[in-house]
Structures are given as C-alpha cells and as structure tokens.
All heavy atoms as TSV, in Angstrom:
chain	resi	resn	atom	element	x	y	z
A	1	MET	N	N	59.276	83.753	-1.894
A	1	MET	CA	C	60.075	84.944	-1.741
A	1	MET	C	C	61.474	84.644	-2.299
A	1	MET	O	O	62.050	83.607	-2.003
A	1	MET	CB	C	60.156	85.319	-0.260
A	1	MET	CG	C	61.041	86.473	0.011
A	1	MET	SD	S	61.093	87.131	1.696
A	1	MET	CE	C	60.829	85.767	2.733
A	2	LYS	N	N	61.972	85.524	-3.107
A	2	LYS	CA	C	63.282	85.327	-3.718
A	2	LYS	C	C	64.245	86.390	-3.204
A	2	LYS	O	O	63.955	87.580	-3.223
A	2	LYS	CB	C	63.163	85.425	-5.235
A	2	LYS	CG	C	64.460	85.183	-5.943
A	2	LYS	CD	C	64.292	85.264	-7.443
A	2	LYS	CE	C	65.639	85.095	-8.110
A	2	LYS	NZ	N	65.573	85.268	-9.536
A	3	ILE	N	N	65.399	85.924	-2.707
A	3	ILE	CA	C	66.468	86.815	-2.268
A	3	ILE	C	C	67.717	86.394	-3.012
A	3	ILE	O	O	68.295	85.343	-2.731
A	3	ILE	CB	C	66.681	86.744	-0.747
A	3	ILE	CG1	C	65.419	87.151	0.002
A	3	ILE	CG2	C	67.858	87.620	-0.336
A	3	ILE	CD1	C	65.512	87.000	1.506
A	4	GLY	N	N	68.108	87.189	-3.984
A	4	GLY	CA	C	69.242	86.827	-4.827
A	4	GLY	C	C	68.910	85.601	-5.650
A	4	GLY	O	O	67.913	85.568	-6.365
A	5	ASP	N	N	69.736	84.569	-5.525
A	5	ASP	CA	C	69.491	83.310	-6.235
A	5	ASP	C	C	68.785	82.276	-5.361
A	5	ASP	O	O	68.617	81.132	-5.767
A	5	ASP	CB	C	70.816	82.712	-6.724
A	5	ASP	CG	C	71.420	83.550	-7.836
A	5	ASP	OD1	O	70.646	84.251	-8.528
A	5	ASP	OD2	O	72.653	83.511	-8.006
A	6	LEU	N	N	68.398	82.659	-4.141
A	6	LEU	CA	C	67.779	81.725	-3.209
A	6	LEU	C	C	66.271	81.962	-3.130
A	6	LEU	O	O	65.811	83.097	-3.137
A	6	LEU	CB	C	68.388	81.876	-1.817
A	6	LEU	CG	C	69.891	81.631	-1.712
A	6	LEU	CD1	C	70.374	81.958	-0.317
A	6	LEU	CD2	C	70.220	80.202	-2.071
A	7	TYR	N	N	65.541	80.887	-3.046
A	7	TYR	CA	C	64.092	80.964	-2.882
A	7	TYR	C	C	63.718	80.501	-1.480
A	7	TYR	O	O	64.179	79.464	-1.018
A	7	TYR	CB	C	63.387	80.060	-3.904
A	7	TYR	CG	C	63.502	80.560	-5.315
A	7	TYR	CD1	C	64.477	80.055	-6.167
A	7	TYR	CD2	C	62.639	81.526	-5.796
A	7	TYR	CE1	C	64.602	80.520	-7.462
A	7	TYR	CE2	C	62.749	81.997	-7.091
A	7	TYR	CZ	C	63.731	81.489	-7.915
A	7	TYR	OH	O	63.836	81.951	-9.195
A	8	PHE	N	N	62.899	81.269	-0.786
A	8	PHE	CA	C	62.422	80.929	0.546
A	8	PHE	C	C	60.904	80.841	0.507
A	8	PHE	O	O	60.239	81.666	-0.117
A	8	PHE	CB	C	62.830	82.002	1.567
A	8	PHE	CG	C	64.313	82.096	1.765
A	8	PHE	CD1	C	65.054	83.061	1.113
A	8	PHE	CD2	C	64.970	81.216	2.611
A	8	PHE	CE1	C	66.415	83.158	1.285
A	8	PHE	CE2	C	66.328	81.302	2.796
A	8	PHE	CZ	C	67.060	82.273	2.131
A	9	SER	N	N	60.366	79.842	1.183
A	9	SER	CA	C	58.912	79.731	1.274
A	9	SER	C	C	58.539	79.401	2.701
A	9	SER	O	O	59.250	78.673	3.398
A	9	SER	CB	C	58.387	78.668	0.321
A	9	SER	OG	O	58.928	77.409	0.655
A	10	PHE	N	N	57.427	79.953	3.151
A	10	PHE	CA	C	56.918	79.700	4.484
A	10	PHE	C	C	55.676	78.834	4.331
A	10	PHE	O	O	54.632	79.303	3.905
A	10	PHE	CB	C	56.594	81.017	5.198
A	10	PHE	CG	C	56.367	80.852	6.663
A	10	PHE	CD1	C	57.435	80.673	7.510
A	10	PHE	CD2	C	55.089	80.844	7.179
A	10	PHE	CE1	C	57.238	80.509	8.871
A	10	PHE	CE2	C	54.878	80.674	8.529
A	10	PHE	CZ	C	55.952	80.510	9.379
A	11	THR	N	N	55.808	77.556	4.663
A	11	THR	CA	C	54.738	76.587	4.438
A	11	THR	C	C	54.025	76.267	5.749
A	11	THR	O	O	54.436	76.723	6.819
A	11	THR	CB	C	55.316	75.298	3.844
A	11	THR	OG1	O	56.255	74.759	4.779
A	11	THR	CG2	C	56.006	75.567	2.515
A	12	ASN	N	N	52.968	75.452	5.657
A	12	ASN	CA	C	52.243	75.039	6.856
A	12	ASN	C	C	53.143	74.293	7.847
A	12	ASN	O	O	53.063	74.546	9.042
A	12	ASN	CB	C	51.036	74.183	6.482
A	12	ASN	CG	C	49.893	75.022	5.952
A	12	ASN	OD1	O	49.861	76.220	6.139
A	12	ASN	ND2	N	48.959	74.368	5.293
A	13	PRO	N	N	53.997	73.371	7.392
A	13	PRO	CA	C	54.903	72.739	8.364
A	13	PRO	C	C	55.812	73.745	9.067
A	13	PRO	O	O	56.104	73.596	10.254
A	13	PRO	CB	C	55.712	71.759	7.511
A	13	PRO	CG	C	54.814	71.422	6.378
A	13	PRO	CD	C	54.071	72.705	6.088
A	14	SER	N	N	56.233	74.780	8.354
A	14	SER	CA	C	57.053	75.819	8.980
A	14	SER	C	C	56.266	76.544	10.063
A	14	SER	O	O	56.796	76.832	11.143
A	14	SER	CB	C	57.515	76.834	7.943
A	14	SER	OG	O	58.240	76.232	6.926
A	15	LEU	N	N	55.007	76.837	9.794
A	15	LEU	CA	C	54.151	77.509	10.779
A	15	LEU	C	C	53.978	76.651	12.019
A	15	LEU	O	O	54.148	77.130	13.145
A	15	LEU	CB	C	52.786	77.819	10.155
A	15	LEU	CG	C	51.737	78.370	11.112
A	15	LEU	CD1	C	52.134	79.749	11.607
A	15	LEU	CD2	C	50.380	78.389	10.444
A	16	PHE	N	N	53.670	75.369	11.848
A	16	PHE	CA	C	53.454	74.504	12.998
A	16	PHE	C	C	54.746	74.245	13.763
A	16	PHE	O	O	54.725	74.080	14.982
A	16	PHE	CB	C	52.796	73.191	12.567
A	16	PHE	CG	C	51.343	73.373	12.237
A	16	PHE	CD1	C	50.904	73.346	10.935
A	16	PHE	CD2	C	50.426	73.614	13.242
A	16	PHE	CE1	C	49.571	73.530	10.632
A	16	PHE	CE2	C	49.087	73.791	12.958
A	16	PHE	CZ	C	48.656	73.754	11.647
A	17	MET	N	N	55.881	74.231	13.074
A	17	MET	CA	C	57.154	74.096	13.755
A	17	MET	C	C	57.407	75.305	14.653
A	17	MET	O	O	57.816	75.160	15.809
A	17	MET	CB	C	58.292	73.956	12.743
A	17	MET	CG	C	59.642	73.808	13.384
A	17	MET	SD	S	60.993	73.674	12.198
A	17	MET	CE	C	60.856	75.221	11.325
A	18	LEU	N	N	57.142	76.498	14.146
A	18	LEU	CA	C	57.321	77.704	14.957
A	18	LEU	C	C	56.342	77.755	16.119
A	18	LEU	O	O	56.707	78.162	17.229
A	18	LEU	CB	C	57.175	78.954	14.087
A	18	LEU	CG	C	58.339	79.240	13.157
A	18	LEU	CD1	C	58.046	80.468	12.301
A	18	LEU	CD2	C	59.608	79.456	13.954
A	19	LEU	N	N	55.091	77.351	15.902
A	19	LEU	CA	C	54.114	77.323	16.990
A	19	LEU	C	C	54.530	76.339	18.077
A	19	LEU	O	O	54.450	76.648	19.274
A	19	LEU	CB	C	52.727	76.963	16.452
A	19	LEU	CG	C	52.006	78.037	15.667
A	19	LEU	CD1	C	50.705	77.487	15.078
A	19	LEU	CD2	C	51.712	79.234	16.548
A	20	THR	N	N	54.967	75.159	17.680
A	20	THR	CA	C	55.399	74.149	18.651
A	20	THR	C	C	56.611	74.628	19.432
A	20	THR	O	O	56.659	74.510	20.662
A	20	THR	CB	C	55.724	72.831	17.933
A	20	THR	OG1	O	54.571	72.406	17.208
A	20	THR	CG2	C	56.149	71.760	18.912
A	21	LEU	N	N	57.572	75.179	18.745
A	21	LEU	CA	C	58.763	75.694	19.408
A	21	LEU	C	C	58.408	76.808	20.376
A	21	LEU	O	O	58.923	76.856	21.500
A	21	LEU	CB	C	59.772	76.185	18.369
A	21	LEU	CG	C	61.075	76.738	18.915
A	21	LEU	CD1	C	61.838	75.641	19.645
A	21	LEU	CD2	C	61.904	77.310	17.790
A	22	SER	N	N	57.507	77.704	19.983
A	22	SER	CA	C	57.084	78.804	20.853
A	22	SER	C	C	56.402	78.283	22.103
A	22	SER	O	O	56.677	78.760	23.215
A	22	SER	CB	C	56.141	79.743	20.113
A	22	SER	OG	O	56.767	80.297	19.000
A	23	LEU	N	N	55.522	77.305	21.947
A	23	LEU	CA	C	54.828	76.752	23.109
A	23	LEU	C	C	55.796	76.057	24.063
A	23	LEU	O	O	55.681	76.212	25.289
A	23	LEU	CB	C	53.737	75.784	22.661
A	23	LEU	CG	C	52.517	76.427	22.012
A	23	LEU	CD1	C	51.574	75.343	21.491
A	23	LEU	CD2	C	51.796	77.328	22.995
A	24	ILE	N	N	56.743	75.320	23.538
A	24	ILE	CA	C	57.714	74.635	24.397
A	24	ILE	C	C	58.597	75.646	25.115
A	24	ILE	O	O	58.867	75.510	26.319
A	24	ILE	CB	C	58.544	73.627	23.590
A	24	ILE	CG1	C	57.660	72.452	23.181
A	24	ILE	CG2	C	59.753	73.135	24.371
A	24	ILE	CD1	C	58.319	71.472	22.257
A	25	LEU	N	N	59.037	76.675	24.409
A	25	LEU	CA	C	59.870	77.695	25.054
A	25	LEU	C	C	59.099	78.462	26.120
A	25	LEU	O	O	59.652	78.786	27.179
A	25	LEU	CB	C	60.448	78.646	24.012
A	25	LEU	CG	C	61.527	78.051	23.118
A	25	LEU	CD1	C	61.968	79.062	22.068
A	25	LEU	CD2	C	62.708	77.574	23.936
A	26	LEU	N	N	57.818	78.752	25.869
A	26	LEU	CA	C	57.000	79.404	26.899
A	26	LEU	C	C	56.822	78.496	28.107
A	26	LEU	O	O	56.887	78.964	29.253
A	26	LEU	CB	C	55.635	79.779	26.320
A	26	LEU	CG	C	55.579	81.071	25.527
A	26	LEU	CD1	C	54.212	81.236	24.866
A	26	LEU	CD2	C	55.874	82.257	26.409
A	27	LEU	N	N	56.588	77.214	27.885
A	27	LEU	CA	C	56.452	76.268	28.981
A	27	LEU	C	C	57.728	76.225	29.812
A	27	LEU	O	O	57.681	76.302	31.049
A	27	LEU	CB	C	56.123	74.882	28.434
A	27	LEU	CG	C	55.999	73.766	29.463
A	27	LEU	CD1	C	54.788	74.006	30.349
A	27	LEU	CD2	C	55.904	72.421	28.771
A	28	VAL	N	N	58.867	76.130	29.166
A	28	VAL	CA	C	60.142	76.107	29.884
A	28	VAL	C	C	60.338	77.399	30.655
A	28	VAL	O	O	60.765	77.392	31.815
A	28	VAL	CB	C	61.314	75.860	28.902
A	28	VAL	CG1	C	62.660	76.097	29.572
A	28	VAL	CG2	C	61.245	74.460	28.333
A	29	HIS	N	N	60.013	78.524	30.059
A	29	HIS	CA	C	60.183	79.816	30.720
A	29	HIS	C	C	59.327	79.913	31.979
A	29	HIS	O	O	59.816	80.288	33.043
A	29	HIS	CB	C	59.840	80.946	29.755
A	29	HIS	CG	C	59.810	82.292	30.409
A	29	HIS	ND1	N	60.958	82.946	30.786
A	29	HIS	CD2	C	58.768	83.081	30.779
A	29	HIS	CE1	C	60.630	84.095	31.348
A	29	HIS	NE2	N	59.307	84.192	31.356
A	30	PHE	N	N	58.056	79.570	31.880
A	30	PHE	CA	C	57.167	79.724	33.027
A	30	PHE	C	C	57.428	78.684	34.116
A	30	PHE	O	O	57.247	78.966	35.292
A	30	PHE	CB	C	55.702	79.680	32.590
A	30	PHE	CG	C	55.269	80.932	31.902
A	30	PHE	CD1	C	54.793	80.886	30.601
A	30	PHE	CD2	C	55.360	82.158	32.522
A	30	PHE	CE1	C	54.404	82.038	29.952
A	30	PHE	CE2	C	54.980	83.325	31.886
A	30	PHE	CZ	C	54.494	83.273	30.593
A	31	VAL	N	N	57.868	77.499	33.729
A	31	VAL	CA	C	58.153	76.467	34.737
A	31	VAL	C	C	59.416	76.815	35.504
A	31	VAL	O	O	59.484	76.623	36.717
A	31	VAL	CB	C	58.261	75.089	34.067
A	31	VAL	CG1	C	58.869	74.070	34.997
A	31	VAL	CG2	C	56.888	74.627	33.623
A	32	THR	N	N	60.431	77.311	34.826
A	32	THR	CA	C	61.696	77.590	35.497
A	32	THR	C	C	61.766	78.997	36.086
A	32	THR	O	O	62.694	79.294	36.819
A	32	THR	CB	C	62.871	77.397	34.530
A	32	THR	OG1	O	62.696	78.257	33.413
A	32	THR	CG2	C	62.969	75.966	34.066
A	33	LYS	N	N	60.802	79.848	35.808
A	33	LYS	CA	C	60.845	81.222	36.307
A	33	LYS	C	C	60.661	81.281	37.825
A	33	LYS	O	O	61.444	81.891	38.529
A	33	LYS	CB	C	59.754	82.050	35.618
A	33	LYS	CG	C	59.799	83.517	35.984
A	33	LYS	CD	C	58.757	84.297	35.218
A	33	LYS	CE	C	58.788	85.757	35.599
A	33	LYS	NZ	N	57.750	86.516	34.924
A	34	ASN	N	N	59.631	80.629	38.345
A	34	ASN	CA	C	59.352	80.654	39.782
A	34	ASN	C	C	59.569	79.276	40.380
A	34	ASN	O	O	58.871	78.335	40.051
A	34	ASN	CB	C	57.896	81.079	40.031
A	34	ASN	CG	C	57.625	82.488	39.547
A	34	ASN	OD1	O	58.496	83.334	39.625
A	34	ASN	ND2	N	56.438	82.719	39.034
A	35	GLY	N	N	60.542	79.177	41.261
A	35	GLY	CA	C	60.772	77.914	41.946
A	35	GLY	C	C	61.379	76.849	41.068
A	35	GLY	O	O	61.181	75.663	41.310
A	36	GLY	N	N	62.112	77.234	40.056
A	36	GLY	CA	C	62.692	76.255	39.155
A	36	GLY	C	C	63.875	75.508	39.733
A	36	GLY	O	O	64.306	74.517	39.188
A	37	GLY	N	N	64.382	75.958	40.864
A	37	GLY	CA	C	65.571	75.336	41.426
A	37	GLY	C	C	65.305	74.433	42.608
A	37	GLY	O	O	66.211	74.182	43.384
A	38	THR	N	N	64.098	73.955	42.795
A	38	THR	CA	C	63.811	73.080	43.931
A	38	THR	C	C	64.420	71.704	43.699
A	38	THR	O	O	64.605	71.267	42.566
A	38	THR	CB	C	62.293	72.937	44.145
A	38	THR	OG1	O	61.705	72.366	42.976
A	38	THR	CG2	C	61.653	74.286	44.422
A	39	SER	N	N	64.724	71.001	44.794
A	39	SER	CA	C	65.361	69.695	44.664
A	39	SER	C	C	64.364	68.600	44.276
A	39	SER	O	O	64.753	67.586	43.711
A	39	SER	CB	C	66.072	69.320	45.969
A	39	SER	OG	O	65.149	69.333	47.035
A	40	VAL	N	N	63.082	68.785	44.585
A	40	VAL	CA	C	62.053	67.830	44.176
A	40	VAL	C	C	61.185	68.516	43.126
A	40	VAL	O	O	60.486	69.483	43.428
A	40	VAL	CB	C	61.197	67.389	45.381
A	40	VAL	CG1	C	60.105	66.445	44.923
A	40	VAL	CG2	C	62.062	66.765	46.443
A	41	PRO	N	N	61.232	68.031	41.878
A	41	PRO	CA	C	60.494	68.721	40.819
A	41	PRO	C	C	58.985	68.528	40.937
A	41	PRO	O	O	58.510	67.493	41.392
A	41	PRO	CB	C	61.019	68.077	39.541
A	41	PRO	CG	C	61.522	66.753	39.958
A	41	PRO	CD	C	61.986	66.901	41.372
A	42	ASN	N	N	58.254	69.544	40.520
A	42	ASN	CA	C	56.802	69.406	40.463
A	42	ASN	C	C	56.423	68.794	39.117
A	42	ASN	O	O	57.281	68.455	38.308
A	42	ASN	CB	C	56.109	70.751	40.716
A	42	ASN	CG	C	56.463	71.798	39.686
A	42	ASN	OD1	O	56.830	71.479	38.567
A	42	ASN	ND2	N	56.350	73.068	40.076
A	43	ALA	N	N	55.132	68.649	38.872
A	43	ALA	CA	C	54.672	67.972	37.657
A	43	ALA	C	C	55.094	68.717	36.395
A	43	ALA	O	O	55.478	68.095	35.389
A	43	ALA	CB	C	53.160	67.811	37.696
A	44	TRP	N	N	55.040	70.041	36.410
A	44	TRP	CA	C	55.404	70.818	35.221
A	44	TRP	C	C	56.889	70.699	34.922
A	44	TRP	O	O	57.311	70.608	33.770
A	44	TRP	CB	C	55.009	72.274	35.379
A	44	TRP	CG	C	53.532	72.455	35.330
A	44	TRP	CD1	C	52.696	72.731	36.367
A	44	TRP	CD2	C	52.697	72.347	34.168
A	44	TRP	NE1	N	51.403	72.804	35.927
A	44	TRP	CE2	C	51.367	72.576	34.582
A	44	TRP	CE3	C	52.940	72.070	32.834
A	44	TRP	CZ2	C	50.298	72.538	33.703
A	44	TRP	CZ3	C	51.878	72.039	31.955
A	44	TRP	CH2	C	50.580	72.272	32.396
A	45	GLN	N	N	57.701	70.713	35.969
A	45	GLN	CA	C	59.139	70.549	35.769
A	45	GLN	C	C	59.454	69.163	35.207
A	45	GLN	O	O	60.335	69.016	34.357
A	45	GLN	CB	C	59.888	70.770	37.079
A	45	GLN	CG	C	59.886	72.206	37.536
A	45	GLN	CD	C	60.424	72.357	38.934
A	45	GLN	OE1	O	60.222	71.488	39.777
A	45	GLN	NE2	N	61.090	73.471	39.195
A	46	SER	N	N	58.742	68.156	35.674
A	46	SER	CA	C	58.938	66.806	35.145
A	46	SER	C	C	58.556	66.735	33.675
A	46	SER	O	O	59.222	66.069	32.876
A	46	SER	CB	C	58.110	65.803	35.947
A	46	SER	OG	O	58.571	65.744	37.266
A	47	LEU	N	N	57.480	67.427	33.291
A	47	LEU	CA	C	57.066	67.459	31.889
A	47	LEU	C	C	58.139	68.096	31.016
A	47	LEU	O	O	58.479	67.577	29.953
A	47	LEU	CB	C	55.741	68.205	31.742
A	47	LEU	CG	C	55.240	68.389	30.318
A	47	LEU	CD1	C	54.883	67.036	29.715
A	47	LEU	CD2	C	54.043	69.319	30.301
A	48	VAL	N	N	58.696	69.209	31.471
A	48	VAL	CA	C	59.754	69.885	30.702
A	48	VAL	C	C	60.969	68.969	30.580
A	48	VAL	O	O	61.585	68.867	29.515
A	48	VAL	CB	C	60.123	71.230	31.357
A	48	VAL	CG1	C	61.394	71.796	30.763
A	48	VAL	CG2	C	58.986	72.216	31.214
A	49	GLU	N	N	61.311	68.267	31.655
A	49	GLU	CA	C	62.447	67.359	31.601
A	49	GLU	C	C	62.189	66.208	30.636
A	49	GLU	O	O	63.092	65.795	29.892
A	49	GLU	CB	C	62.748	66.814	32.989
A	49	GLU	CG	C	63.986	65.956	33.036
A	49	GLU	CD	C	64.318	65.496	34.444
A	49	GLU	OE1	O	63.780	66.043	35.409
A	49	GLU	OE2	O	65.133	64.568	34.541
A	50	LEU	N	N	60.970	65.679	30.615
A	50	LEU	CA	C	60.633	64.613	29.677
A	50	LEU	C	C	60.740	65.084	28.228
A	50	LEU	O	O	61.258	64.369	27.361
A	50	LEU	CB	C	59.226	64.090	29.950
A	50	LEU	CG	C	59.071	63.189	31.162
A	50	LEU	CD1	C	57.597	62.907	31.417
A	50	LEU	CD2	C	59.830	61.903	30.961
A	51	ILE	N	N	60.271	66.294	27.946
A	51	ILE	CA	C	60.369	66.849	26.589
A	51	ILE	C	C	61.842	67.018	26.202
A	51	ILE	O	O	62.269	66.651	25.107
A	51	ILE	CB	C	59.614	68.185	26.487
A	51	ILE	CG1	C	58.112	67.946	26.621
A	51	ILE	CG2	C	59.935	68.897	25.175
A	51	ILE	CD1	C	57.303	69.227	26.756
A	52	TYR	N	N	62.637	67.554	27.128
A	52	TYR	CA	C	64.062	67.756	26.868
A	52	TYR	C	C	64.758	66.425	26.579
A	52	TYR	O	O	65.524	66.303	25.616
A	52	TYR	CB	C	64.710	68.455	28.064
A	52	TYR	CG	C	66.202	68.594	27.944
A	52	TYR	CD1	C	66.758	69.604	27.159
A	52	TYR	CD2	C	67.061	67.723	28.598
A	52	TYR	CE1	C	68.129	69.738	27.036
A	52	TYR	CE2	C	68.428	67.838	28.473
A	52	TYR	CZ	C	68.951	68.843	27.703
A	52	TYR	OH	O	70.309	68.966	27.572
A	53	ASP	N	N	64.509	65.418	27.422
A	53	ASP	CA	C	65.129	64.109	27.217
A	53	ASP	C	C	64.689	63.471	25.911
A	53	ASP	O	O	65.491	62.844	25.213
A	53	ASP	CB	C	64.801	63.175	28.376
A	53	ASP	CG	C	65.577	63.519	29.639
A	53	ASP	OD1	O	66.621	64.189	29.525
A	53	ASP	OD2	O	65.130	63.117	30.730
A	54	PHE	N	N	63.418	63.611	25.558
A	54	PHE	CA	C	62.905	63.050	24.311
A	54	PHE	C	C	63.622	63.653	23.106
A	54	PHE	O	O	64.087	62.942	22.214
A	54	PHE	CB	C	61.401	63.301	24.216
A	54	PHE	CG	C	60.794	62.868	22.924
A	54	PHE	CD1	C	60.582	61.525	22.660
A	54	PHE	CD2	C	60.434	63.796	21.965
A	54	PHE	CE1	C	60.024	61.120	21.462
A	54	PHE	CE2	C	59.876	63.416	20.775
A	54	PHE	CZ	C	59.673	62.067	20.512
A	55	VAL	N	N	63.751	64.969	23.088
A	55	VAL	CA	C	64.406	65.642	21.965
A	55	VAL	C	C	65.893	65.290	21.920
A	55	VAL	O	O	66.444	64.992	20.860
A	55	VAL	CB	C	64.195	67.170	22.048
A	55	VAL	CG1	C	65.044	67.902	21.032
A	55	VAL	CG2	C	62.723	67.510	21.874
A	56	LEU	N	N	66.545	65.303	23.077
A	56	LEU	CA	C	67.976	65.007	23.123
A	56	LEU	C	C	68.256	63.578	22.673
A	56	LEU	O	O	69.196	63.332	21.895
A	56	LEU	CB	C	68.513	65.232	24.530
A	56	LEU	CG	C	70.006	65.039	24.724
A	56	LEU	CD1	C	70.785	66.062	23.894
A	56	LEU	CD2	C	70.364	65.136	26.187
A	57	ASN	N	N	67.456	62.611	23.135
A	57	ASN	CA	C	67.666	61.222	22.731
A	57	ASN	C	C	67.440	61.022	21.239
A	57	ASN	O	O	68.200	60.302	20.584
A	57	ASN	CB	C	66.746	60.289	23.522
A	57	ASN	CG	C	67.194	60.152	24.961
A	57	ASN	OD1	O	68.354	60.352	25.281
A	57	ASN	ND2	N	66.255	59.835	25.838
A	58	ASN	N	N	66.428	61.673	20.675
A	58	ASN	CA	C	66.201	61.560	19.233
A	58	ASN	C	C	67.337	62.182	18.433
A	58	ASN	O	O	67.749	61.647	17.404
A	58	ASN	CB	C	64.866	62.184	18.847
A	58	ASN	CG	C	63.710	61.293	19.180
A	58	ASN	OD1	O	63.870	60.084	19.290
A	58	ASN	ND2	N	62.543	61.869	19.338
A	59	ALA	N	N	67.846	63.313	18.893
A	59	ALA	CA	C	68.959	63.962	18.194
A	59	ALA	C	C	70.210	63.085	18.259
A	59	ALA	O	O	70.916	62.922	17.260
A	59	ALA	CB	C	69.229	65.333	18.800
A	60	ASN	N	N	70.486	62.512	19.423
A	60	ASN	CA	C	71.653	61.634	19.551
A	60	ASN	C	C	71.499	60.382	18.694
A	60	ASN	O	O	72.460	59.934	18.064
A	60	ASN	CB	C	71.867	61.235	21.015
A	60	ASN	CG	C	72.470	62.364	21.818
A	60	ASN	OD1	O	73.131	63.248	21.279
A	60	ASN	ND2	N	72.222	62.343	23.111
A	61	ARG	N	N	70.311	59.810	18.658
A	61	ARG	CA	C	70.065	58.617	17.855
A	61	ARG	C	C	70.244	58.927	16.364
A	61	ARG	O	O	70.847	58.150	15.623
A	61	ARG	CB	C	68.660	58.094	18.124
A	61	ARG	CG	C	68.431	56.713	17.616
A	61	ARG	CD	C	67.068	56.168	18.000
A	61	ARG	NE	N	66.821	56.309	19.422
A	61	ARG	CZ	C	65.689	56.796	19.943
A	61	ARG	NH1	N	64.713	57.189	19.166
A	61	ARG	NH2	N	65.545	56.891	21.244
A	62	ALA	N	N	69.751	60.064	15.926
A	62	ALA	CA	C	69.892	60.447	14.520
A	62	ALA	C	C	71.360	60.704	14.179
A	62	ALA	O	O	71.831	60.330	13.100
A	62	ALA	CB	C	69.057	61.680	14.229
A	63	HIS	N	N	72.083	61.322	15.101
A	63	HIS	CA	C	73.503	61.597	14.866
A	63	HIS	C	C	74.286	60.297	14.776
A	63	HIS	O	O	75.142	60.139	13.889
A	63	HIS	CB	C	74.072	62.484	15.970
A	63	HIS	CG	C	75.536	62.723	15.844
A	63	HIS	ND1	N	76.069	63.479	14.830
A	63	HIS	CD2	C	76.587	62.284	16.581
A	63	HIS	CE1	C	77.385	63.505	14.959
A	63	HIS	NE2	N	77.722	62.783	16.014
A	64	ARG	N	N	74.008	59.338	15.684
A	64	ARG	CA	C	74.700	58.054	15.642
A	64	ARG	C	C	74.399	57.310	14.351
A	64	ARG	O	O	75.289	56.690	13.768
A	64	ARG	CB	C	74.315	57.201	16.849
A	64	ARG	CG	C	75.148	57.546	18.072
A	64	ARG	CD	C	74.862	56.591	19.205
A	64	ARG	NE	N	74.033	57.330	20.155
A	64	ARG	CZ	C	72.869	56.920	20.636
A	64	ARG	NH1	N	72.380	55.765	20.283
A	64	ARG	NH2	N	72.199	57.662	21.469
A	65	ALA	N	N	73.162	57.344	13.885
A	65	ALA	CA	C	72.804	56.675	12.632
A	65	ALA	C	C	73.522	57.333	11.454
A	65	ALA	O	O	73.972	56.651	10.537
A	65	ALA	CB	C	71.293	56.714	12.430
A	66	HIS	N	N	73.641	58.651	11.489
A	66	HIS	CA	C	74.316	59.381	10.413
A	66	HIS	C	C	75.802	59.013	10.387
A	66	HIS	O	O	76.366	58.762	9.317
A	66	HIS	CB	C	74.135	60.889	10.632
A	66	HIS	CG	C	74.757	61.719	9.563
A	66	HIS	ND1	N	74.239	61.802	8.290
A	66	HIS	CD2	C	75.857	62.504	9.580
A	66	HIS	CE1	C	74.994	62.612	7.566
A	66	HIS	NE2	N	75.978	63.042	8.331
A	67	VAL	N	N	76.426	58.947	11.548
A	67	VAL	CA	C	77.843	58.592	11.621
A	67	VAL	C	C	78.038	57.142	11.225
A	67	VAL	O	O	78.975	56.787	10.510
A	67	VAL	CB	C	78.398	58.872	13.042
A	67	VAL	CG1	C	79.783	58.279	13.214
A	67	VAL	CG2	C	78.398	60.356	13.316
A	68	TRP	N	N	77.141	56.256	11.678
A	68	TRP	CA	C	77.254	54.830	11.390
A	68	TRP	C	C	77.142	54.549	9.894
A	68	TRP	O	O	77.807	53.680	9.360
A	68	TRP	CB	C	76.169	54.056	12.141
A	68	TRP	CG	C	76.258	52.587	11.948
A	68	TRP	CD1	C	77.161	51.733	12.474
A	68	TRP	CD2	C	75.390	51.790	11.131
A	68	TRP	NE1	N	76.921	50.461	12.064
A	68	TRP	CE2	C	75.834	50.456	11.222
A	68	TRP	CE3	C	74.298	52.077	10.332
A	68	TRP	CZ2	C	75.214	49.428	10.546
A	68	TRP	CZ3	C	73.681	51.044	9.657
A	68	TRP	CH2	C	74.138	49.739	9.782
A	69	MET	N	N	76.312	55.333	9.182
A	69	MET	CA	C	76.133	55.129	7.747
A	69	MET	C	C	77.221	55.810	6.935
A	69	MET	O	O	77.154	55.871	5.722
A	69	MET	CB	C	74.756	55.619	7.314
A	69	MET	CG	C	73.637	54.819	7.921
A	69	MET	SD	S	72.053	55.287	7.290
A	69	MET	CE	C	72.164	54.701	5.623
A	70	GLY	N	N	78.199	56.370	7.592
A	70	GLY	CA	C	79.310	56.974	6.885
A	70	GLY	C	C	79.072	58.425	6.477
A	70	GLY	O	O	79.717	58.941	5.596
A	71	GLY	N	N	78.123	59.079	7.136
A	71	GLY	CA	C	77.872	60.479	6.859
A	71	GLY	C	C	77.205	60.749	5.537
A	71	GLY	O	O	77.461	61.739	4.879
A	72	LEU	N	N	76.333	59.840	5.122
A	72	LEU	CA	C	75.640	60.021	3.848
A	72	LEU	C	C	74.636	61.128	3.925
A	72	LEU	O	O	73.860	61.304	4.714
A	72	LEU	CB	C	74.953	58.720	3.424
A	72	LEU	CG	C	75.919	57.579	3.105
A	72	LEU	CD1	C	75.111	56.305	2.815
A	72	LEU	CD2	C	76.778	57.913	1.928
C-alpha cells in the first residue's frame, strides 16, 4: 500500500504481533476486571505479572545496551 512517498505492508509477522498483543491485552483485561485488587494474587494475576516483568526487563536491557553502545 502506498501513501504519498511511503510504502506500508502488512506481513505475517505483523499479523502475529497484533494477535499476540490482542491476546495479552484480553488476558490483562479479564484478570484485572473482577477481583484484580486482592492482596494475594491468584494464578492468572501472577501470569500477567510475569508477562509484564518479562517485557519490562527486556525493554530496559535493550535500552541499556543501546545507551552503552553510544546510541548506534
């Protein structure tokens, strides 16, 4: 698809990225919708927290590597 001078394409990785993001957002929504504020988390809440920590740690690690290499 061409818009002006820019070309956009929707590939298989783009599809799977959107599917994965949708599933994670649905999981977070349903886990936190009912009883999401309890002091002792259930198994689903622990799973959401593990996913969140995994993504956050990878993003921080990538950012530190980018800064350490001088922003290349």
